[in-house]
C-alpha angles and dihedrals in degrees: 000000000000091000090058091053092052091047090051092053116101110264095243095056091041089053092050091050092049092049090051092049090047090053091047091051090051089055092046092050091050091049092049091048091054093055116101097223097036120177108240093195093053090046091053091049092051091049091049091050090049091053091050090052091049090053092048091048090051091050093051091047090051090052092047094050110047120210112255114207110207 
């Protein structure tokens, strides 16, 4: 049901939340990389989540800014 809540959010606030989560993941990935005994599986999962967020951000930005054919 959480997915329905996020879809019902207005696009601007959803975009802001996704950007914040993307930034937080970037920080978490950097912190995990700096650890001596880093978990490669966890690192891969975080990177994959970050890519999914990036794709979703791009989709929302495309919806927010319509293409203008000149």
